[in-house]
All heavy atoms as a GROMACS GRO file, in nm:
protein
  596
    1MET      N    1   2.442  -2.115   0.360
    1MET     CA    2   2.480  -2.125   0.494
    1MET      C    3   2.513  -2.281   0.516
    1MET      O    4   2.457  -2.366   0.456
    1MET     CB    5   2.367  -2.091   0.587
    1MET     CG    6   2.317  -1.950   0.572
    1MET     SD    7   2.301  -1.889   0.753
    1MET     CE    8   2.389  -1.736   0.746
    2LEU      N    9   2.589  -2.306   0.611
    2LEU     CA   10   2.630  -2.455   0.632
    2LEU      C   11   2.531  -2.537   0.703
    2LEU      O   12   2.533  -2.637   0.673
    2LEU     CB   13   2.771  -2.436   0.699
    2LEU     CG   14   2.884  -2.386   0.636
    2LEU    CD1   15   3.010  -2.386   0.720
    2LEU    CD2   16   2.924  -2.461   0.496
    3ASP      N   17   2.445  -2.471   0.780
    3ASP     CA   18   2.364  -2.542   0.865
    3ASP      C   19   2.230  -2.558   0.784
    3ASP      O   20   2.141  -2.620   0.845
    3ASP     CB   21   2.324  -2.478   0.998
    3ASP     CG   22   2.271  -2.338   0.984
    3ASP    OD1   23   2.247  -2.298   0.863
    3ASP    OD2   24   2.254  -2.276   1.088
    4GLY      N   25   2.216  -2.526   0.674
    4GLY     CA   26   2.102  -2.541   0.587
    4GLY      C   27   1.993  -2.431   0.605
    4GLY      O   28   1.889  -2.448   0.551
    5SER      N   29   2.012  -2.344   0.700
    5SER     CA   30   1.909  -2.234   0.725
    5SER      C   31   1.928  -2.128   0.612
    5SER      O   32   2.032  -2.109   0.553
    5SER     CB   33   1.926  -2.179   0.850
    5SER     OG   34   2.048  -2.107   0.863
    6LYS      N   35   1.822  -2.051   0.580
    6LYS     CA   36   1.832  -1.938   0.496
    6LYS      C   37   1.892  -1.825   0.555
    6LYS      O   38   1.875  -1.797   0.670
    6LYS     CB   39   1.683  -1.924   0.447
    6LYS     CG   40   1.609  -2.029   0.383
    6LYS     CD   41   1.468  -1.980   0.353
    6LYS     CE   42   1.392  -2.095   0.297
    6LYS     NZ   43   1.254  -2.064   0.265
    7PRO      N   44   1.964  -1.743   0.469
    7PRO     CA   45   2.018  -1.621   0.529
    7PRO      C   46   1.903  -1.525   0.553
    7PRO      O   47   1.799  -1.516   0.492
    7PRO     CB   48   2.108  -1.574   0.411
    7PRO     CG   49   2.054  -1.641   0.292
    7PRO     CD   50   1.993  -1.768   0.332
    8ARG      N   51   1.938  -1.424   0.649
    8ARG     CA   52   1.840  -1.327   0.695
    8ARG      C   53   1.816  -1.227   0.573
    8ARG      O   54   1.921  -1.199   0.513
    8ARG     CB   55   1.880  -1.257   0.811
    8ARG     CG   56   1.840  -1.326   0.937
    8ARG     CD   57   1.870  -1.238   1.048
    8ARG     NE   58   1.756  -1.158   1.092
    8ARG     CZ   59   1.730  -1.114   1.219
    8ARG    NH1   60   1.821  -1.122   1.296
    8ARG    NH2   61   1.630  -1.056   1.235
    9ARG      N   62   1.699  -1.201   0.545
    9ARG     CA   63   1.671  -1.098   0.449
    9ARG      C   64   1.635  -0.962   0.509
    9ARG      O   65   1.583  -0.964   0.632
    9ARG     CB   66   1.553  -1.132   0.344
    9ARG     CG   67   1.594  -1.251   0.275
    9ARG     CD   68   1.477  -1.306   0.202
    9ARG     NE   69   1.384  -1.353   0.297
    9ARG     CZ   70   1.260  -1.407   0.273
    9ARG    NH1   71   1.226  -1.422   0.150
    9ARG    NH2   72   1.185  -1.448   0.375
   10SER      N   73   1.656  -0.854   0.445
   10SER     CA   74   1.598  -0.733   0.510
   10SER      C   75   1.513  -0.665   0.402
   10SER      O   76   1.520  -0.678   0.294
   10SER     CB   77   1.710  -0.624   0.532
   10SER     OG   78   1.781  -0.594   0.415
   11TRP      N   79   1.384  -0.615   0.460
   11TRP     CA   80   1.291  -0.553   0.375
   11TRP      C   81   1.279  -0.408   0.406
   11TRP      O   82   1.289  -0.371   0.526
   11TRP     CB   83   1.159  -0.627   0.397
   11TRP     CG   84   1.146  -0.775   0.382
   11TRP    CD1   85   1.190  -0.867   0.482
   11TRP    CD2   86   1.113  -0.842   0.271
   11TRP    NE1   87   1.170  -0.996   0.427
   11TRP    CE2   88   1.124  -0.977   0.293
   11TRP    CE3   89   1.072  -0.812   0.136
   11TRP    CZ2   90   1.100  -1.080   0.206
   11TRP    CZ3   91   1.037  -0.901   0.052
   11TRP    CH2   92   1.051  -1.037   0.084
   12THR      N   93   1.259  -0.330   0.316
   12THR     CA   94   1.240  -0.184   0.340
   12THR      C   95   1.094  -0.158   0.380
   12THR      O   96   1.012  -0.240   0.362
   12THR     CB   97   1.254  -0.099   0.210
   12THR    OG1   98   1.160  -0.127   0.111
   12THR    CG2   99   1.409  -0.130   0.139
   13ARG      N  100   1.074  -0.040   0.436
   13ARG     CA  101   0.938  -0.006   0.486
   13ARG      C  102   0.839  -0.011   0.368
   13ARG      O  103   0.724  -0.051   0.378
   13ARG     CB  104   0.939   0.122   0.561
   13ARG     CG  105   1.012   0.139   0.674
   13ARG     CD  106   1.020   0.275   0.727
   13ARG     NE  107   0.945   0.279   0.850
   13ARG     CZ  108   0.895   0.390   0.896
   13ARG    NH1  109   0.904   0.511   0.848
   13ARG    NH2  110   0.825   0.380   1.009
   14VAL      N  111   0.878   0.035   0.258
   14VAL     CA  112   0.796   0.044   0.136
   14VAL      C  113   0.762  -0.105   0.098
   14VAL      O  114   0.643  -0.130   0.062
   14VAL     CB  115   0.870   0.116   0.013
   14VAL    CG1  116   0.794   0.100  -0.111
   14VAL    CG2  117   0.884   0.256   0.053
   15GLU      N  118   0.864  -0.189   0.095
   15GLU     CA  119   0.839  -0.336   0.057
   15GLU      C  120   0.734  -0.396   0.153
   15GLU      O  121   0.649  -0.463   0.118
   15GLU     CB  122   0.972  -0.413   0.053
   15GLU     CG  123   1.052  -0.376  -0.068
   15GLU     CD  124   1.195  -0.442  -0.052
   15GLU    OE1  125   1.247  -0.459   0.060
   15GLU    OE2  126   1.255  -0.470  -0.157
   16LYS      N  127   0.757  -0.377   0.291
   16LYS     CA  128   0.664  -0.424   0.393
   16LYS      C  129   0.535  -0.381   0.361
   16LYS      O  130   0.433  -0.456   0.375
   16LYS     CB  131   0.719  -0.400   0.530
   16LYS     CG  132   0.844  -0.466   0.564
   16LYS     CD  133   0.906  -0.414   0.697
   16LYS     CE  134   1.031  -0.468   0.722
   16LYS     NZ  135   1.091  -0.414   0.854
   17ALA      N  136   0.515  -0.247   0.342
   17ALA     CA  137   0.385  -0.203   0.333
   17ALA      C  138   0.316  -0.251   0.208
   17ALA      O  139   0.192  -0.281   0.191
   17ALA     CB  140   0.384  -0.037   0.314
   18ALA      N  141   0.394  -0.269   0.092
   18ALA     CA  142   0.340  -0.329  -0.037
   18ALA      C  143   0.300  -0.472  -0.011
   18ALA      O  144   0.196  -0.525  -0.058
   18ALA     CB  145   0.447  -0.309  -0.153
   19ILE      N  146   0.374  -0.545   0.070
   19ILE     CA  147   0.351  -0.686   0.086
   19ILE      C  148   0.219  -0.698   0.172
   19ILE      O  149   0.121  -0.776   0.149
   19ILE     CB  150   0.459  -0.759   0.154
   19ILE    CG1  151   0.569  -0.784   0.051
   19ILE    CG2  152   0.419  -0.899   0.198
   19ILE    CD1  153   0.705  -0.827   0.118
   20THR      N  154   0.210  -0.618   0.284
   20THR     CA  155   0.090  -0.622   0.378
   20THR      C  156  -0.041  -0.571   0.293
   20THR      O  157  -0.148  -0.620   0.326
   20THR     CB  158   0.106  -0.554   0.502
   20THR    OG1  159   0.125  -0.395   0.467
   20THR    CG2  160   0.221  -0.601   0.579
   21ALA      N  161  -0.023  -0.492   0.201
   21ALA     CA  162  -0.136  -0.434   0.122
   21ALA      C  163  -0.204  -0.548   0.037
   21ALA      O  164  -0.316  -0.539  -0.005
   21ALA     CB  165  -0.084  -0.318   0.043
   22GLN      N  166  -0.126  -0.652  -0.001
   22GLN     CA  167  -0.178  -0.763  -0.071
   22GLN      C  168  -0.284  -0.849   0.003
   22GLN      O  169  -0.351  -0.932  -0.060
   22GLN     CB  170  -0.056  -0.845  -0.114
   22GLN     CG  171   0.021  -0.773  -0.217
   22GLN     CD  172   0.155  -0.852  -0.256
   22GLN    OE1  173   0.150  -0.987  -0.244
   22GLN    NE2  174   0.259  -0.790  -0.310
   23VAL      N  175  -0.281  -0.840   0.130
   23VAL     CA  176  -0.372  -0.924   0.208
   23VAL      C  177  -0.515  -0.880   0.179
   23VAL      O  178  -0.537  -0.761   0.192
   23VAL     CB  179  -0.341  -0.926   0.351
   23VAL    CG1  180  -0.445  -0.999   0.444
   23VAL    CG2  181  -0.198  -0.980   0.387
   24GLY      N  182  -0.608  -0.963   0.130
   24GLY     CA  183  -0.739  -0.923   0.120
   24GLY      C  184  -0.776  -0.885  -0.036
   24GLY      O  185  -0.890  -0.884  -0.073
   25VAL      N  186  -0.673  -0.851  -0.108
   25VAL     CA  187  -0.688  -0.828  -0.257
   25VAL      C  188  -0.721  -0.955  -0.327
   25VAL      O  189  -0.642  -1.058  -0.320
   25VAL     CB  190  -0.555  -0.755  -0.307
   25VAL    CG1  191  -0.573  -0.738  -0.464
   25VAL    CG2  192  -0.537  -0.625  -0.233
   26ASP      N  193  -0.821  -0.949  -0.403
   26ASP     CA  194  -0.876  -1.066  -0.465
   26ASP      C  195  -0.888  -1.186  -0.394
   26ASP      O  196  -0.860  -1.312  -0.431
   26ASP     CB  197  -0.792  -1.092  -0.589
   26ASP     CG  198  -0.790  -0.980  -0.697
   26ASP    OD1  199  -0.899  -0.921  -0.713
   26ASP    OD2  200  -0.694  -0.962  -0.764
   27GLY      N  201  -0.919  -1.163  -0.258
   27GLY     CA  202  -0.941  -1.294  -0.171
   27GLY      C  203  -0.822  -1.350  -0.110
   27GLY      O  204  -0.822  -1.456  -0.053
   28ALA      N  205  -0.698  -1.280  -0.136
   28ALA     CA  206  -0.578  -1.333  -0.082
   28ALA      C  207  -0.577  -1.327   0.079
   28ALA      O  208  -0.604  -1.234   0.126
   28ALA     CB  209  -0.454  -1.256  -0.132
   29THR      N  210  -0.552  -1.446   0.132
   29THR     CA  211  -0.541  -1.449   0.266
   29THR      C  212  -0.390  -1.414   0.328
   29THR      O  213  -0.308  -1.403   0.258
   29THR     CB  214  -0.568  -1.589   0.322
   29THR    OG1  215  -0.475  -1.686   0.282
   29THR    CG2  216  -0.714  -1.645   0.271
   30LEU      N  217  -0.389  -1.401   0.450
   30LEU     CA  218  -0.257  -1.377   0.526
   30LEU      C  219  -0.177  -1.494   0.482
   30LEU      O  220  -0.054  -1.466   0.449
   30LEU     CB  221  -0.273  -1.350   0.664
   30LEU     CG  222  -0.160  -1.310   0.734
   30LEU    CD1  223  -0.184  -1.197   0.830
   30LEU    CD2  224  -0.107  -1.421   0.832
   31PHE      N  225  -0.217  -1.605   0.498
   31PHE     CA  226  -0.143  -1.723   0.463
   31PHE      C  227  -0.089  -1.718   0.311
   31PHE      O  228   0.040  -1.740   0.297
   31PHE     CB  229  -0.205  -1.855   0.492
   31PHE     CG  230  -0.138  -1.980   0.456
   31PHE    CD1  231  -0.039  -2.031   0.530
   31PHE    CD2  232  -0.161  -2.037   0.335
   31PHE    CE1  233   0.039  -2.156   0.514
   31PHE    CE2  234  -0.093  -2.162   0.305
   31PHE     CZ  235   0.018  -2.223   0.387
   32ASP      N  236  -0.172  -1.686   0.221
   32ASP     CA  237  -0.131  -1.687   0.083
   32ASP      C  238  -0.027  -1.586   0.051
   32ASP      O  239   0.078  -1.625  -0.002
   32ASP     CB  240  -0.254  -1.646  -0.005
   32ASP     CG  241  -0.370  -1.742   0.003
   32ASP    OD1  242  -0.341  -1.865   0.016
   32ASP    OD2  243  -0.474  -1.695  -0.023
   33VAL      N  244  -0.030  -1.470   0.122
   33VAL     CA  245   0.059  -1.362   0.095
   33VAL      C  246   0.196  -1.404   0.161
   33VAL      O  247   0.295  -1.373   0.092
   33VAL     CB  248   0.015  -1.234   0.149
   33VAL    CG1  249   0.114  -1.124   0.137
   33VAL    CG2  250  -0.109  -1.180   0.072
   34ALA      N  251   0.183  -1.441   0.279
   34ALA     CA  252   0.309  -1.488   0.350
   34ALA      C  253   0.382  -1.597   0.277
   34ALA      O  254   0.510  -1.593   0.251
   34ALA     CB  255   0.279  -1.526   0.497
   35GLN      N  256   0.316  -1.691   0.219
   35GLN     CA  257   0.373  -1.802   0.151
   35GLN      C  258   0.426  -1.752   0.010
   35GLN      O  259   0.543  -1.799  -0.022
   35GLN     CB  260   0.260  -1.906   0.127
   35GLN     CG  261   0.328  -2.036   0.056
   35GLN     CD  262   0.221  -2.145   0.048
   35GLN    OE1  263   0.090  -2.104   0.020
   35GLN    NE2  264   0.264  -2.266   0.062
   36SER      N  265   0.372  -1.672  -0.043
   36SER     CA  266   0.413  -1.620  -0.189
   36SER      C  267   0.539  -1.524  -0.165
   36SER      O  268   0.618  -1.526  -0.260
   36SER     CB  269   0.301  -1.543  -0.260
   36SER     OG  270   0.279  -1.410  -0.193
   37HIS      N  271   0.556  -1.472  -0.051
   37HIS     CA  272   0.684  -1.395  -0.026
   37HIS      C  273   0.787  -1.468   0.056
   37HIS      O  274   0.884  -1.406   0.098
   37HIS     CB  275   0.639  -1.251   0.032
   37HIS     CG  276   0.569  -1.171  -0.060
   37HIS    ND1  277   0.623  -1.103  -0.161
   37HIS    CD2  278   0.441  -1.138  -0.074
   37HIS    CE1  279   0.541  -1.040  -0.241
   37HIS    NE2  280   0.428  -1.052  -0.180
   38ASP      N  281   0.752  -1.595   0.104
   38ASP     CA  282   0.834  -1.668   0.171
   38ASP      C  283   0.872  -1.607   0.311
   38ASP      O  284   0.986  -1.608   0.354
   38ASP     CB  285   0.963  -1.705   0.101
   38ASP     CG  286   1.041  -1.822   0.152
   38ASP    OD1  287   0.974  -1.914   0.217
   38ASP    OD2  288   1.173  -1.829   0.139
   39VAL      N  289   0.765  -1.554   0.375
   39VAL     CA  290   0.786  -1.499   0.502
   39VAL      C  291   0.689  -1.581   0.601
   39VAL      O  292   0.591  -1.616   0.568
   39VAL     CB  293   0.770  -1.346   0.521
   39VAL    CG1  294   0.859  -1.275   0.431
   39VAL    CG2  295   0.625  -1.310   0.473
   40SER      N  296   0.707  -1.569   0.727
   40SER     CA  297   0.618  -1.637   0.832
   40SER      C  298   0.488  -1.560   0.829
   40SER      O  299   0.488  -1.432   0.830
   40SER     CB  300   0.682  -1.662   0.947
   40SER     OG  301   0.698  -1.545   1.032
   41ARG      N  302   0.379  -1.632   0.881
   41ARG     CA  303   0.255  -1.550   0.902
   41ARG      C  304   0.271  -1.465   1.023
   41ARG      O  305   0.224  -1.342   1.017
   41ARG     CB  306   0.154  -1.652   0.924
   41ARG     CG  307   0.102  -1.735   0.792
   41ARG     CD  308   0.001  -1.829   0.833
   41ARG     NE  309   0.067  -1.938   0.898
   41ARG     CZ  310   0.008  -2.037   0.956
   41ARG    NH1  311  -0.106  -2.063   0.943
   41ARG    NH2  312   0.087  -2.121   1.020
   42CYS      N  313   0.344  -1.504   1.122
   42CYS     CA  314   0.377  -1.419   1.240
   42CYS      C  315   0.444  -1.292   1.200
   42CYS      O  316   0.399  -1.177   1.241
   42CYS     CB  317   0.450  -1.493   1.335
   42CYS     SG  318   0.480  -1.413   1.494
   43LEU      N  319   0.535  -1.304   1.110
   43LEU     CA  320   0.617  -1.171   1.076
   43LEU      C  321   0.515  -1.088   0.986
   43LEU      O  322   0.523  -0.961   1.016
   43LEU     CB  323   0.740  -1.215   0.992
   43LEU     CG  324   0.817  -1.103   0.932
   43LEU    CD1  325   0.874  -1.007   1.050
   43LEU    CD2  326   0.930  -1.154   0.846
   44LEU      N  327   0.446  -1.146   0.907
   44LEU     CA  328   0.350  -1.062   0.831
   44LEU      C  329   0.237  -0.987   0.910
   44LEU      O  330   0.209  -0.877   0.901
   44LEU     CB  331   0.280  -1.141   0.720
   44LEU     CG  332   0.191  -1.070   0.630
   44LEU    CD1  333   0.260  -0.969   0.553
   44LEU    CD2  334   0.139  -1.179   0.524
   45LYS      N  335   0.185  -1.073   1.025
   45LYS     CA  336   0.108  -0.998   1.122
   45LYS      C  337   0.171  -0.888   1.193
   45LYS      O  338   0.108  -0.775   1.219
   45LYS     CB  339   0.058  -1.101   1.224
   45LYS     CG  340  -0.050  -1.195   1.174
   45LYS     CD  341  -0.082  -1.289   1.275
   45LYS     CE  342  -0.226  -1.319   1.278
   45LYS     NZ  343  -0.269  -1.421   1.385
   46ARG      N  344   0.303  -0.906   1.224
   46ARG     CA  345   0.366  -0.790   1.289
   46ARG      C  346   0.384  -0.670   1.200
   46ARG      O  347   0.363  -0.558   1.240
   46ARG     CB  348   0.503  -0.846   1.344
   46ARG     CG  349   0.491  -0.902   1.479
   46ARG     CD  350   0.631  -0.934   1.537
   46ARG     NE  351   0.685  -1.055   1.478
   46ARG     CZ  352   0.818  -1.095   1.467
   46ARG    NH1  353   0.911  -1.008   1.482
   46ARG    NH2  354   0.856  -1.193   1.402
   47TRP      N  355   0.415  -0.708   1.066
   47TRP     CA  356   0.419  -0.587   0.982
   47TRP      C  357   0.283  -0.518   0.960
   47TRP      O  358   0.292  -0.395   0.958
   47TRP     CB  359   0.469  -0.640   0.835
   47TRP     CG  360   0.622  -0.686   0.824
   47TRP    CD1  361   0.711  -0.672   0.924
   47TRP    CD2  362   0.681  -0.745   0.719
   47TRP    NE1  363   0.830  -0.740   0.876
   47TRP    CE2  364   0.808  -0.783   0.754
   47TRP    CE3  365   0.631  -0.785   0.596
   47TRP    CZ2  366   0.896  -0.838   0.663
   47TRP    CZ3  367   0.714  -0.851   0.497
   47TRP    CH2  368   0.846  -0.876   0.545
   48MET      N  369   0.179  -0.596   0.956
   48MET     CA  370   0.055  -0.537   0.939
   48MET      C  371   0.027  -0.442   1.057
   48MET      O  372  -0.031  -0.335   1.049
   48MET     CB  373  -0.063  -0.642   0.918
   48MET     CG  374  -0.035  -0.715   0.788
   48MET     SD  375  -0.162  -0.839   0.762
   48MET     CE  376  -0.304  -0.759   0.742
   49ALA      N  377   0.062  -0.490   1.184
   49ALA     CA  378   0.042  -0.400   1.302
   49ALA      C  379   0.126  -0.283   1.302
   49ALA      O  380   0.077  -0.167   1.342
   49ALA     CB  381   0.063  -0.486   1.433
   50LYS      N  382   0.244  -0.286   1.257
   50LYS     CA  383   0.328  -0.180   1.256
   50LYS      C  384   0.316  -0.088   1.138
   50LYS      O  385   0.318   0.044   1.167
   50LYS     CB  386   0.486  -0.233   1.253
   50LYS     CG  387   0.578  -0.128   1.270
   50LYS     CD  388   0.726  -0.183   1.303
   50LYS     CE  389   0.819  -0.067   1.308
   50LYS     NZ  390   0.953  -0.124   1.339
   51TYR      N  391   0.285  -0.137   1.030
   51TYR     CA  392   0.279  -0.050   0.899
   51TYR      C  393   0.145  -0.023   0.865
   51TYR      O  394   0.115   0.044   0.766
   51TYR     CB  395   0.363  -0.112   0.792
   51TYR     CG  396   0.516  -0.114   0.830
   51TYR    CD1  397   0.570  -0.232   0.868
   51TYR    CD2  398   0.596  -0.001   0.841
   51TYR    CE1  399   0.706  -0.236   0.902
   51TYR    CE2  400   0.719  -0.001   0.884
   51TYR     CZ  401   0.778  -0.128   0.918
   51TYR     OH  402   0.906  -0.137   0.953
   52GLY      N  403   0.045  -0.089   0.927
   52GLY     CA  404  -0.098  -0.052   0.897
   52GLY      C  405  -0.137  -0.146   0.791
   52GLY      O  406  -0.063  -0.206   0.711
   53ASP      N  407  -0.272  -0.186   0.793
   53ASP     CA  408  -0.333  -0.268   0.700
   53ASP      C  409  -0.414  -0.171   0.598
   53ASP      O  410  -0.509  -0.119   0.644
   53ASP     CB  411  -0.431  -0.361   0.766
   53ASP     CG  412  -0.508  -0.443   0.667
   53ASP    OD1  413  -0.479  -0.440   0.541
   53ASP    OD2  414  -0.589  -0.526   0.718
   54SER      N  415  -0.351  -0.134   0.482
   54SER     CA  416  -0.414  -0.043   0.399
   54SER      C  417  -0.542  -0.093   0.341
   54SER      O  418  -0.615   0.002   0.282
   54SER     CB  419  -0.311  -0.019   0.282
   54SER     OG  420  -0.290  -0.134   0.205
   55ASN      N  421  -0.587  -0.217   0.336
   55ASN     CA  422  -0.718  -0.255   0.300
   55ASN      C  423  -0.831  -0.238   0.407
   55ASN      O  424  -0.936  -0.274   0.367
   55ASN     CB  425  -0.701  -0.411   0.260
   55ASN     CG  426  -0.618  -0.429   0.143
   55ASN    OD1  427  -0.605  -0.341   0.049
   55ASN    ND2  428  -0.525  -0.529   0.146
   56THR      N  429  -0.784  -0.201   0.512
   56THR     CA  430  -0.888  -0.186   0.618
   56THR      C  431  -0.893  -0.049   0.678
   56THR      O  432  -0.791   0.001   0.730
   56THR     CB  433  -0.854  -0.294   0.732
   56THR    OG1  434  -0.851  -0.418   0.673
   56THR    CG2  435  -0.976  -0.290   0.826
   57SER      N  436  -1.008   0.034   0.666
   57SER     CA  437  -1.007   0.155   0.722
   57SER      C  438  -1.055   0.139   0.869
   57SER      O  439  -1.090   0.033   0.923
   57SER     CB  440  -1.129   0.236   0.659
   57SER     OG  441  -1.253   0.173   0.685
   58GLU      N  442  -1.033   0.250   0.946
   58GLU     CA  443  -1.058   0.248   1.082
   58GLU      C  444  -1.202   0.213   1.109
   58GLU      O  445  -1.236   0.146   1.210
   58GLU     CB  446  -1.033   0.396   1.141
   58GLU     CG  447  -0.883   0.433   1.158
   58GLU     CD  448  -0.811   0.332   1.257
   58GLU    OE1  449  -0.868   0.307   1.359
   58GLU    OE2  450  -0.703   0.293   1.217
   59ASN      N  451  -1.297   0.247   1.027
   59ASN     CA  452  -1.433   0.215   1.055
   59ASN      C  453  -1.459   0.064   1.050
   59ASN      O  454  -1.550   0.021   1.099
   59ASN     CB  455  -1.528   0.288   0.934
   59ASN     CG  456  -1.528   0.442   0.970
   59ASN    OD1  457  -1.500   0.477   1.069
   59ASN    ND2  458  -1.548   0.518   0.861
   60THR      N  459  -1.387  -0.006   0.957
   60THR     CA  460  -1.419  -0.152   0.949
   60THR      C  461  -1.331  -0.227   1.048
   60THR      O  462  -1.357  -0.356   1.048
   60THR     CB  463  -1.382  -0.199   0.809
   60THR    OG1  464  -1.253  -0.166   0.766
   60THR    CG2  465  -1.484  -0.115   0.698
   61LYS      N  466  -1.249  -0.172   1.114
   61LYS     CA  467  -1.168  -0.248   1.220
   61LYS      C  468  -1.252  -0.275   1.344
   61LYS      O  469  -1.241  -0.358   1.410
   61LYS     CB  470  -1.042  -0.168   1.260
   61LYS     CG  471  -0.934  -0.174   1.151
   61LYS     CD  472  -0.808  -0.102   1.200
   61LYS     CE  473  -0.715  -0.110   1.092
   61LYS     NZ  474  -0.583  -0.042   1.136
   62ALA      N  475  -1.360  -0.191   1.372
   62ALA     CA  476  -1.434  -0.202   1.482
   62ALA      C  477  -1.549  -0.325   1.458
   62ALA      O  478  -1.574  -0.354   1.336
   62ALA     CB  479  -1.519  -0.089   1.507
   63PRO      N  480  -1.588  -0.390   1.561
   63PRO     CA  481  -1.690  -0.498   1.543
   63PRO      C  482  -1.805  -0.432   1.470
   63PRO      O  483  -1.854  -0.344   1.494
   63PRO     CB  484  -1.716  -0.548   1.679
   63PRO     CG  485  -1.621  -0.487   1.768
   63PRO     CD  486  -1.548  -0.355   1.700
   64LEU      N  487  -1.865  -0.531   1.381
   64LEU     CA  488  -1.980  -0.487   1.306
   64LEU      C  489  -2.108  -0.542   1.388
   64LEU      O  490  -2.100  -0.659   1.429
   64LEU     CB  491  -1.977  -0.536   1.168
   64LEU     CG  492  -1.865  -0.487   1.082
   64LEU    CD1  493  -1.864  -0.544   0.943
   64LEU    CD2  494  -1.882  -0.326   1.070
   65PHE      N  495  -2.207  -0.462   1.406
   65PHE     CA  496  -2.331  -0.519   1.456
   65PHE      C  497  -2.446  -0.505   1.368
   65PHE      O  498  -2.461  -0.411   1.298
   65PHE     CB  499  -2.364  -0.430   1.590
   65PHE     CG  500  -2.252  -0.447   1.700
   65PHE    CD1  501  -2.154  -0.348   1.710
   65PHE    CD2  502  -2.261  -0.542   1.794
   65PHE    CE1  503  -2.067  -0.366   1.817
   65PHE    CE2  504  -2.168  -0.562   1.896
   65PHE     CZ  505  -2.059  -0.473   1.898
   66VAL      N  506  -2.515  -0.610   1.382
   66VAL     CA  507  -2.639  -0.618   1.290
   66VAL      C  508  -2.780  -0.604   1.380
   66VAL      O  509  -2.778  -0.678   1.471
   66VAL     CB  510  -2.630  -0.749   1.215
   66VAL    CG1  511  -2.765  -0.756   1.122
   66VAL    CG2  512  -2.518  -0.767   1.135
   67PRO      N  513  -2.860  -0.513   1.340
   67PRO     CA  514  -2.983  -0.507   1.434
   67PRO      C  515  -3.058  -0.632   1.425
   67PRO      O  516  -3.072  -0.702   1.325
   67PRO     CB  517  -3.057  -0.394   1.376
   67PRO     CG  518  -2.999  -0.367   1.238
   67PRO     CD  519  -2.856  -0.433   1.236
   68VAL      N  520  -3.112  -0.671   1.535
   68VAL     CA  521  -3.194  -0.811   1.537
   68VAL      C  522  -3.322  -0.764   1.610
   68VAL      O  523  -3.330  -0.695   1.705
   68VAL     CB  524  -3.122  -0.914   1.636
   68VAL    CG1  525  -3.207  -1.031   1.647
   68VAL    CG2  526  -2.991  -0.943   1.566
   69VAL      N  527  -3.432  -0.818   1.544
   69VAL     CA  528  -3.566  -0.793   1.598
   69VAL      C  529  -3.617  -0.933   1.652
   69VAL      O  530  -3.625  -1.023   1.585
   69VAL     CB  531  -3.659  -0.734   1.516
   69VAL    CG1  532  -3.803  -0.706   1.562
   69VAL    CG2  533  -3.606  -0.597   1.448
   70VAL      N  534  -3.650  -0.932   1.784
   70VAL     CA  535  -3.713  -1.060   1.838
   70VAL      C  536  -3.856  -1.030   1.856
   70VAL      O  537  -3.893  -0.938   1.926
   70VAL     CB  538  -3.643  -1.084   1.960
   70VAL    CG1  539  -3.696  -1.224   2.027
   70VAL    CG2  540  -3.492  -1.112   1.952
   71THR      N  541  -3.935  -1.120   1.811
   71THR     CA  542  -4.084  -1.118   1.817
   71THR      C  543  -4.129  -1.240   1.900
   71THR      O  544  -4.074  -1.343   1.886
   71THR     CB  545  -4.146  -1.095   1.689
   71THR    OG1  546  -4.114  -1.201   1.598
   71THR    CG2  547  -4.107  -0.972   1.618
   72ASP      N  548  -4.249  -1.221   1.957
   72ASP     CA  549  -4.316  -1.343   2.011
   72ASP      C  550  -4.359  -1.432   1.905
   72ASP      O  551  -4.420  -1.377   1.808
   72ASP     CB  552  -4.435  -1.299   2.108
   72ASP     CG  553  -4.385  -1.232   2.232
   72ASP    OD1  554  -4.269  -1.268   2.278
   72ASP    OD2  555  -4.456  -1.157   2.301
   73PRO      N  556  -4.356  -1.558   1.924
   73PRO     CA  557  -4.416  -1.653   1.827
   73PRO      C  558  -4.563  -1.639   1.817
   73PRO      O  559  -4.630  -1.601   1.925
   73PRO     CB  560  -4.355  -1.789   1.869
   73PRO     CG  561  -4.331  -1.779   2.001
   73PRO     CD  562  -4.295  -1.632   2.033
   74GLU      N  563  -4.636  -1.676   1.710
   74GLU     CA  564  -4.771  -1.674   1.697
   74GLU      C  565  -4.819  -1.765   1.796
   74GLU      O  566  -4.769  -1.875   1.829
   74GLU     CB  567  -4.810  -1.713   1.564
   74GLU     CG  568  -4.751  -1.631   1.450
   74GLU     CD  569  -4.843  -1.558   1.373
   74GLU    OE1  570  -4.966  -1.572   1.401
   74GLU    OE2  571  -4.816  -1.461   1.303
   75PRO      N  572  -4.944  -1.728   1.862
   75PRO     CA  573  -5.013  -1.825   1.951
   75PRO      C  574  -5.041  -1.965   1.879
   75PRO      O  575  -5.078  -1.964   1.772
   75PRO     CB  576  -5.131  -1.762   1.997
   75PRO     CG  577  -5.131  -1.612   1.941
   75PRO     CD  578  -5.020  -1.614   1.837
   76SER      N  579  -5.015  -2.067   1.959
   76SER     CA  580  -5.041  -2.204   1.898
   76SER      C  581  -5.184  -2.244   1.904
   76SER      O  582  -5.212  -2.359   1.858
   76SER     CB  583  -4.944  -2.310   1.960
   76SER     OG  584  -4.975  -2.305   2.091
   77GLY      N  585  -5.268  -2.167   1.959
   77GLY     CA  586  -5.412  -2.205   1.967
   77GLY      C  587  -5.450  -2.263   2.097
   77GLY      O  588  -5.562  -2.327   2.103
   78LEU      N  589  -5.362  -2.268   2.181
   78LEU     CA  590  -5.394  -2.325   2.321
   78LEU      C  591  -5.468  -2.242   2.392
   78LEU      O  592  -5.494  -2.138   2.424
   78LEU     CB  593  -5.261  -2.375   2.388
   78LEU     CG  594  -5.183  -2.476   2.319
   78LEU    CD1  595  -5.052  -2.502   2.414
   78LEU    CD2  596  -5.264  -2.611   2.332
   0.00000   0.00000   0.00000
């Protein structure tokens, strides 16, 4: 291109799904995967929302809660 910008690329649904599936594998972050495929993080997030995040099941998408037990401290002898 004359203005120095990159030409637009098109990705198939299969390619998008394969790229989004790489997030989380061996500790790969969204930034790592986006950078390795030369796409923006924002675009990769949109693909993950549209094509699903294959590394995350429905059960792990919900917030995780850990039970907490609060006890009174021992009397200080007062």
